[in-house]
Every structure is written in C-alpha cells, then in structure tokens.
C-alpha positions as CSV (number, residue, x, y, z in Angstrom):
1,X,105.9,84.5,78.8
2,X,107.6,88.1,78.8
3,X,107.0,90.9,81.6
4,X,103.9,92.0,83.2
5,X,103.4,95.3,85.1
6,X,101.0,92.9,88.2
7,X,98.4,95.5,90.2
8,X,97.6,94.1,93.2
9,X,94.1,95.7,94.2
10,X,93.3,95.1,98.3
11,X,90.7,97.3,99.9
12,X,93.3,100.1,101.4
13,X,95.5,100.2,99.0
14,X,98.3,99.6,95.7
15,X,101.2,97.3,95.0
16,X,102.6,98.1,91.7
17,X,105.4,95.5,90.4
18,X,107.3,94.1,87.4
19,X,106.9,90.4,87.2
20,X,108.8,87.8,85.1
21,X,107.1,84.7,85.5
22,X,106.1,84.2,89.4
23,X,109.8,86.6,90.1
24,X,109.3,90.0,91.1
25,X,112.0,92.0,89.8
26,X,111.1,95.2,90.8
27,X,107.4,96.8,93.2
28,X,106.7,99.9,93.7
29,X,106.0,101.3,97.7
30,X,102.2,100.2,98.6
31,X,99.8,103.0,98.0
32,X,97.2,103.6,100.5
33,X,93.5,105.3,99.3
34,X,90.7,105.5,101.2
35,X,87.6,103.5,102.4
36,X,84.8,105.4,104.4
37,X,83.0,103.5,106.9
38,X,80.0,103.7,108.6
39,X,78.1,101.8,110.7
40,X,77.0,99.1,107.9
41,X,78.1,101.0,104.7
42,X,82.4,100.7,103.0
43,X,82.9,103.1,99.9
44,X,85.7,103.6,97.8
45,X,86.1,107.0,95.6
46,X,86.7,106.2,92.5
47,X,88.8,109.3,91.7
48,X,91.1,108.8,94.9
49,X,92.0,104.5,93.7
50,X,92.4,105.9,90.3
51,X,95.0,108.3,91.7
52,X,96.6,106.0,93.9
53,X,96.9,103.6,90.8
54,X,98.4,106.1,88.7
55,X,101.2,106.9,92.0
56,X,102.0,103.4,92.0
57,X,102.9,102.9,88.9
58,X,104.6,105.7,88.4
59,X,107.0,104.5,91.3
60,X,108.2,101.9,88.9
61,X,109.6,104.9,86.4
62,X,110.5,104.0,82.9
63,X,110.1,100.1,83.7
64,X,105.6,100.1,83.7
65,X,106.2,101.4,79.7
66,X,108.4,98.2,79.1
67,X,106.0,95.4,80.3
68,X,104.4,93.5,77.7
69,X,101.0,92.8,79.0
70,X,98.8,94.5,82.3
71,X,97.4,91.7,84.7
72,X,95.2,92.6,87.6
73,X,94.1,91.2,90.9
74,X,91.2,93.3,93.0
75,X,89.7,93.3,95.6
76,X,85.8,91.7,95.3
77,X,82.8,92.5,95.5
78,X,83.9,95.7,94.4
79,X,80.3,97.2,93.1
80,X,80.5,100.0,91.0
81,X,78.0,101.2,87.9
82,X,79.2,103.4,85.2
83,X,77.7,106.0,82.4
84,X,77.9,105.9,78.6
85,X,81.5,107.2,79.0
86,X,82.5,104.9,81.8
87,X,82.7,107.8,84.7
88,X,82.0,105.9,87.5
89,X,77.6,106.8,88.6
90,X,78.1,105.4,92.0
91,X,81.2,105.0,94.7
92,X,82.9,101.6,94.3
93,X,81.3,99.5,96.8
94,X,83.4,96.9,98.5
95,X,82.8,93.4,99.9
96,X,82.8,95.2,103.6
97,X,79.3,97.0,103.1
98,X,76.3,95.3,105.3
99,X,73.8,97.7,104.2
100,X,71.4,96.1,102.0
101,X,69.9,93.2,104.6
102,X,66.8,94.2,103.7
103,X,67.2,93.1,99.6
104,X,69.5,90.1,100.2
105,X,66.3,88.9,101.9
106,X,64.3,90.0,99.3
107,X,66.5,88.7,96.8
108,X,66.6,85.0,98.6
109,X,62.5,85.1,99.4
110,X,61.6,85.3,95.1
111,X,64.1,83.1,94.3
112,X,64.3,80.6,96.8
113,X,67.5,80.0,99.4
114,X,68.2,76.0,97.5
115,X,67.8,77.8,94.0
116,X,69.8,80.7,94.3
117,X,72.6,78.2,95.8
118,X,72.3,76.1,92.7
119,X,72.7,78.8,90.2
120,X,75.3,81.3,91.7
121,X,77.1,78.9,94.3
122,X,76.5,81.0,97.5
123,X,73.6,83.1,99.0
124,X,72.9,86.2,98.5
125,X,74.9,87.5,101.4
126,X,74.5,91.2,101.9
127,X,77.6,93.3,100.0
128,X,79.5,89.9,99.6
129,X,77.0,89.0,96.3
130,X,76.6,92.2,95.0
131,X,73.4,91.7,93.6
132,X,72.4,92.8,97.0
133,X,73.7,96.2,96.8
134,X,72.5,96.3,92.9
135,X,69.0,95.8,94.3
136,X,69.7,98.8,97.4
137,X,70.6,101.5,95.0
138,X,67.7,101.0,93.2
139,X,65.7,100.6,95.9
140,X,66.9,103.7,98.3
141,X,69.3,105.7,95.4
142,X,67.6,104.7,91.4
143,X,69.0,108.5,90.3
144,X,71.9,107.2,90.3
145,X,71.5,105.0,88.3
146,X,69.6,106.3,85.7
147,X,71.9,106.7,83.6
148,X,74.4,103.7,84.1
149,X,75.2,101.9,80.5
150,X,77.6,99.6,81.9
151,X,77.8,97.9,86.0
152,X,80.1,95.6,87.8
153,X,83.4,95.0,89.2
154,X,86.5,96.7,89.9
155,X,88.3,94.9,86.6
156,X,85.5,96.1,85.1
157,X,85.8,99.6,86.0
158,X,89.2,99.6,85.2
159,X,89.8,98.5,82.0
160,X,86.4,100.6,81.4
161,X,89.0,103.5,82.3
162,X,92.0,102.1,80.7
163,X,91.1,100.2,77.8
164,X,87.4,101.1,77.1
165,X,86.8,97.3,76.9
166,X,83.6,96.0,78.9
167,X,84.7,92.9,80.8
168,X,84.4,91.1,83.3
169,X,86.3,87.5,85.0
170,X,84.5,84.6,86.2
171,X,85.7,84.9,89.0
172,X,84.6,88.3,89.9
173,X,80.9,87.1,88.0
174,X,80.5,84.1,90.2
175,X,79.7,87.3,93.3
176,X,77.4,89.5,91.4
177,X,74.5,86.8,92.2
178,X,73.9,86.9,88.6
179,X,76.0,85.0,86.6
180,X,75.7,81.2,86.4
181,X,78.6,80.2,88.4
182,X,78.3,76.5,88.3
183,X,77.9,75.8,85.0
184,X,80.2,79.6,84.0
185,X,77.9,79.1,81.1
186,X,77.2,82.6,81.4
187,X,74.8,85.7,83.2
188,X,71.6,83.8,84.5
189,X,68.1,84.7,82.9
190,X,66.3,83.5,86.1
191,X,69.0,85.6,87.9
192,X,68.8,88.2,86.3
193,X,65.0,89.0,85.9
194,X,64.8,87.8,89.8
195,X,66.4,91.5,90.1
196,X,64.9,93.3,86.9
197,X,68.6,93.6,85.2
198,X,69.2,94.0,81.6
199,X,71.5,92.0,80.3
200,X,72.7,94.6,78.2
201,X,74.3,96.7,81.3
202,X,76.1,93.9,81.8
203,X,80.0,93.3,81.2
204,X,80.7,90.3,78.7
205,X,82.5,87.3,81.2
206,X,86.1,86.1,79.4
207,X,88.7,84.3,81.3
208,X,91.2,86.1,84.0
209,X,94.1,85.3,81.0
210,X,92.6,86.8,77.9
211,X,93.3,90.0,77.0
212,X,90.3,92.3,77.5
213,X,91.7,95.3,75.6
214,X,94.3,97.2,75.1
215,X,95.9,100.5,76.5
216,X,94.9,103.3,75.2
217,X,96.0,106.7,74.4
218,X,94.3,108.5,77.4
219,X,95.0,106.0,79.7
220,X,98.6,106.0,78.9
221,X,99.4,109.6,79.1
222,X,97.3,109.2,82.4
223,X,98.6,106.2,84.4
224,X,102.7,106.1,82.0
225,X,101.8,103.0,80.2
226,X,102.9,101.9,76.7
227,X,99.7,103.1,73.9
228,X,98.5,99.4,72.9
229,X,100.1,97.1,75.7
230,X,97.7,94.1,76.5
231,X,95.8,94.2,79.5
232,X,94.1,90.8,81.2
233,X,90.8,90.8,82.4
234,X,91.9,90.3,85.7
235,X,90.8,88.4,88.7
236,X,90.3,88.0,92.7
237,X,92.9,88.4,94.5
238,X,92.5,85.6,96.1
239,X,92.3,83.5,92.9
240,X,95.7,84.8,92.3
241,X,97.3,83.8,95.5
242,X,95.7,80.2,94.6
243,X,97.1,80.2,91.2
244,X,100.9,80.4,92.6
245,X,100.0,77.7,95.3
246,X,99.1,75.5,92.3
247,X,95.3,75.4,92.2
248,X,95.3,71.6,92.6
249,X,91.9,69.8,93.1
250,X,92.0,69.8,97.1
251,X,94.6,72.3,97.7
252,X,93.4,75.0,100.9
253,X,95.1,78.1,100.6
254,X,95.2,80.3,104.0
255,X,95.4,84.3,104.3
256,X,95.7,85.4,107.3
257,X,95.7,89.1,107.9
258,X,93.0,91.4,108.5
259,X,90.9,89.4,107.4
260,X,91.2,85.4,107.5
261,X,90.3,83.2,104.1
262,X,90.5,79.9,103.7
263,X,90.4,78.4,100.1
264,X,89.8,75.1,98.7
265,X,90.8,74.2,95.1
266,X,87.9,71.6,93.5
267,X,86.7,70.9,89.8
268,X,83.5,70.0,91.0
269,X,81.2,72.5,93.0
270,X,78.9,71.8,95.4
271,X,77.1,74.5,97.7
272,X,76.9,75.0,101.1
273,X,74.7,77.5,102.2
274,X,77.2,78.5,104.6
275,X,80.2,78.8,102.4
276,X,80.6,81.4,99.4
277,X,81.3,78.9,96.4
278,X,83.1,80.3,93.0
279,X,84.8,80.5,90.1
280,X,88.7,80.4,89.9
281,X,89.0,82.4,87.0
282,X,90.4,80.3,84.9
283,X,91.3,76.4,84.3
284,X,87.5,75.6,84.8
285,X,87.8,75.6,88.8
286,X,86.4,76.7,91.2
287,X,86.5,77.9,95.5
288,X,85.0,76.6,98.6
289,X,85.6,79.8,100.7
290,X,85.7,80.6,104.2
291,X,86.0,83.8,105.9
292,X,86.7,85.7,109.5
293,X,85.9,89.1,108.4
294,X,87.9,90.1,111.8
295,X,90.6,88.1,112.2
296,X,94.3,89.7,112.7
297,X,91.9,93.5,113.2
298,X,90.5,92.4,116.5
299,X,93.6,91.3,117.7
300,X,94.8,95.2,117.5
301,X,91.4,96.2,118.7
302,X,92.7,94.8,121.4
303,X,95.5,96.4,121.4
304,X,94.5,100.1,121.1
305,X,92.1,99.9,123.1
306,X,93.1,97.4,126.3
307,X,97.0,97.5,126.2
308,X,98.3,101.1,124.0
309,X,101.2,101.6,126.2
310,X,102.8,98.1,125.7
311,X,105.0,98.2,122.6
312,X,104.0,96.3,120.0
313,X,106.7,93.2,120.3
314,X,105.8,92.7,124.0
315,X,101.8,92.6,122.9
316,X,103.0,90.3,120.3
317,X,104.7,87.8,122.8
318,X,101.8,88.7,124.7
319,X,99.4,87.0,123.1
320,X,101.3,84.4,121.6
321,X,101.4,83.9,125.4
322,X,98.0,83.3,126.2
323,X,97.5,80.8,123.3
324,X,99.6,78.6,124.6
325,X,98.0,78.7,127.7
326,X,94.5,78.3,125.8
327,X,90.4,78.6,127.2
328,X,91.8,78.4,131.1
329,X,93.6,82.4,130.1
330,X,89.8,83.4,129.5
331,X,88.4,82.3,132.8
332,X,84.8,83.4,132.5
333,X,84.9,85.2,129.6
334,X,83.9,84.7,126.3
335,X,83.9,86.6,123.2
336,X,82.1,86.6,119.5
337,X,84.3,87.1,117.0
338,X,82.2,89.3,114.9
339,X,83.0,92.7,114.6
340,X,82.8,93.3,111.0
341,X,80.0,91.3,110.3
342,X,79.8,88.0,109.2
343,X,80.2,87.1,105.5
344,X,78.3,84.3,105.2
345,X,75.3,85.0,106.9
346,X,72.4,87.3,105.2
347,X,71.4,88.1,109.0
348,X,74.0,90.3,110.4
349,X,75.8,89.8,113.6
350,X,77.8,92.0,115.7
351,X,80.9,90.7,118.3
352,X,80.5,90.8,121.9
353,X,82.0,89.6,125.2
354,X,80.0,87.8,127.6
355,X,81.4,85.8,131.3
356,X,82.9,89.3,132.4
357,X,82.7,89.8,135.9
358,X,84.1,92.3,138.4
359,X,87.6,89.7,138.1
360,X,87.8,90.3,134.6
361,X,91.1,91.7,133.4
362,X,92.0,93.1,129.7
363,X,94.2,90.2,129.5
364,X,91.5,87.9,129.8
365,X,88.9,89.9,127.5
366,X,92.6,89.4,124.9
367,X,92.5,85.2,125.5
368,X,88.6,85.4,125.2
369,X,89.6,87.1,121.3
370,X,92.3,84.7,120.6
371,X,90.3,81.5,121.7
372,X,87.2,82.6,119.7
373,X,89.5,82.9,116.5
374,X,91.4,79.8,116.6
375,X,87.7,77.9,117.2
376,X,85.9,79.9,114.1
377,X,89.6,78.8,111.9
378,X,89.3,74.9,112.9
379,X,85.0,74.8,112.8
380,X,85.4,76.0,109.1
381,X,87.2,72.4,108.5
382,X,84.0,70.0,108.6
383,X,82.1,72.7,106.5
384,X,84.9,72.0,103.3
385,X,85.2,68.8,104.2
386,X,81.1,68.6,103.6
387,X,82.1,69.8,100.0
388,X,83.4,66.1,99.2
389,X,87.1,67.1,97.7
390,X,89.2,65.1,99.2
391,X,91.9,68.0,101.3
392,X,95.4,67.3,100.4
393,X,97.4,67.9,103.6
394,X,100.0,70.6,102.7
395,X,98.2,74.3,103.5
396,X,99.6,76.8,101.5
397,X,99.9,80.9,104.0
398,X,99.7,83.6,102.6
399,X,100.2,86.5,105.2
400,X,101.0,85.5,109.1
401,X,102.8,88.3,109.9
402,X,103.6,88.5,113.7
403,X,103.4,84.1,113.3
404,X,99.4,84.9,113.6
405,X,98.7,81.7,111.1
406,X,100.4,79.6,114.2
407,X,98.1,80.8,116.0
408,X,94.8,80.4,113.8
409,X,96.5,76.7,113.2
410,X,96.5,75.8,116.8
411,X,93.3,74.2,116.9
412,X,93.0,72.7,113.4
413,X,92.8,68.7,114.1
414,X,94.3,65.8,111.8
415,X,98.0,66.1,110.1
416,X,99.1,69.1,108.6
417,X,101.6,70.6,106.3
418,X,102.3,74.5,106.4
419,X,104.5,75.9,103.0
420,X,104.1,80.1,103.6
421,X,103.6,81.7,99.7
422,X,105.0,84.6,100.2
423,X,103.6,88.3,97.6
424,X,101.0,84.8,96.8
425,X,98.7,87.4,95.2
426,X,101.3,89.6,92.7
427,X,103.3,86.4,91.8
428,X,100.3,84.3,91.2
429,X,99.2,87.1,88.5
430,X,102.8,86.3,87.0
431,X,101.2,82.3,85.8
432,X,99.3,84.2,83.8
433,X,99.9,84.3,80.1
434,X,98.0,86.0,77.8
435,X,95.6,85.4,75.8
436,X,93.8,86.9,72.4
437,X,89.8,86.6,72.7
438,X,88.2,84.8,70.6
C-alpha cells in the first residue's frame, strides 16, 4: 500500500499527517486559517489556505518528500472559480454560506423540486449545494466570472495548484448541484442547462482513489514535496471517516463537533427533501446525511454569553448535570437550535428562545439549548429509516470531546451500540489505495 501524505482540510484548519495504511505514523500541529463571516456569508481567502497547507506540510519535515502518494479530504462544498492558470477568481465560499436563498428558490422553481431531487439527490440548499453560489455570482458578481476557465470545489482548486489537473470526485460533485448523483453517470445536461453553465467549465469526475495528477515542479518547491508524487483526487472529509468506519450498507457514522453530522451508508439511494444525498466517492455507494449546523458551537456560545466566569471543567459538569435532569431543568424556556441556519432547508431559520419570564435564569437557557439539540439529534433517525436502508445497530462515532456524544445520543430510541473512531478523517484517507486513471 505504501505511505500517504494525508491532508485533512476542514472549515478552520489544516492537519497534515503521514499514514501507513490507516495508522498515523506522524502528524503535524493543526494550522488554522480564517473564515470571514458576515450575517449570511462565509468565505476563505484561497492564498491564506494555501499558506496554511504549506505550513502544515513543512512541519512534517523530510518525511513529506518520501511518501508514495498524497490523499486529500476537504470540507464541502467549498466553491471557487479559477482562471486559465488555476488562480482563484473568487474567495472559497464554504458550506456555511447562506447568501443564495433567492437563487435557490429560482433554481428549484425552474426545474421543479421533485426533478431536482431525482437528479441531484438533494434540493438546492443555499450554500450547501453550490450551484446556488454559482447562480449568486452570475447575478451579483458577473465580472468575477468573466475570466473563469474552471469552476469546482476545494479539491479541484488544490489539484489545479499542485498537479495542474482539472478533477473532482463524485462526493464533491454531488454537492455542486450539477451532477447526476443517483446514476453517477457524470454532469447532468439538464441541471447545467437550468443554470446556464457550460460543461467546459467543469472538472472531470473521477473516483476519489484515482490518481488525479502528479505534483508539478512549482508545487514541489512551494510545498516541500517530491515532484511526480501521485495525488489522488480526494474526497469529502465525511466520506473518509465513513471509509474508516467500514462503509457497510446500513452503517451510521456520527461526527459530533461544532456541527453534528449523521450519515447513513447505502447502495440504494432514496432521496428525501430533508436529507442530503451524495456519493461516497468510491465503491458505488452513497450517503444520506442529516446535520445540526450549530451543535457544540451553540453550547459553547452559551458559556461565553452566560457562564464566562465559570471554569471550563465546571461548565462541562454543569451541562451534563442538566442533561441528566431532562426537560424539567429548562422550566418554561424553549430554544430553536438554528444559530447557524439550517443546511437542509431553503428558507433559513434562526436560533430563538421562547417562554422566557422574569423567573428564567441562565441555567434555564442552557438547559433549553441542551433539550433542543438532543431532540433534533433523535428526530433524524426516522428520516434515515424512511430511506429504506436497514440501520446497523453499531454506530461509529467521531469527535465527542467533552462527551457531547453521550448527550446527543440520550434520546435515541431503540438498542444502539457506539464505537469510537479516532482521527477518522485522517485515518480514513489511509484506506484509499491509489489507482491509475483509465
């Protein structure tokens, strides 16, 4: 199998590691980069991200030059338009972006909700399906696209920079809103026509484990890699974690963190308007996905606003104590858990407290947040069961620091076993075996 350089690029940081199979033999310190937010936008500076990647690889020293292949796992969507030399013409617009609500409505109005679901696998959720971002730029920033030669996601941009290739994998392609996700047959003429997109601007779709290109001379010098090293196309970070979990049909994989992501692996996708359906990226499998956009971030927002003087360990004990007490601890207070919007709705909701009285305390507010999150977590199970894929009883869990996984699984009905999967994204990249492109 050889050794891989794994690059795990999330919403705020880069982790670089050396992998021997699924074993991490060396890992660099996490390198952070900024996401710039406004009320409804979320953007990353492409040059700053490239610098973060270079810094992460440099921390590995000479080991990075000796790897047999490079494997990429990226946040998604992370939409960007490039010129003929591969330079970014736009910021990298991330999955947290919600500016394109009007554009999402227009896309779905033109093609129809059921037809979009049948082709893409998901509705055109603002930012979460990046065709809405492309439509926003066409409408509001057309000058930014005049020199566009290639439009894709983050792994497309990285390949253009590192190898010169024009590629994307099926997991990322699924979230462009332009790919025939359910058949995996390539870019959809119907979806492209609906957006007015020329297929010549789109990358080639090849499996995540296929060698998309090889490190070119300029990238070798900039990143400290060996020229000619194969770079696999790469995949979404959640797909890498599912691979490590086994990617069996019926497998549930739960990433418990700032955002809570629950994915079900299937070989017979059945889209639902309240789920994201996308390709795994390899093996002709798909994932049905449900997310809580602000999970741990909501809890720690409450700490910053209401419990700032409380030591972190004491705060952790407090929210677990409140979780054990259940809804009675919230009194009359209720919470809507949409502080980062809703990734599976076109019309965006916001977080809100109701039922506050003069008797309400900060403890009631924190308890209301906990109750809303645990309820939202449990409510996803019937949606996933409705897809028709029987759920395996053992759930692979990644993250769960502060034992937030225990909190989020509190109200799941039925018999479940939970298996911790550490460093899931990075180690999942080690499962990939490079294949040459046909």
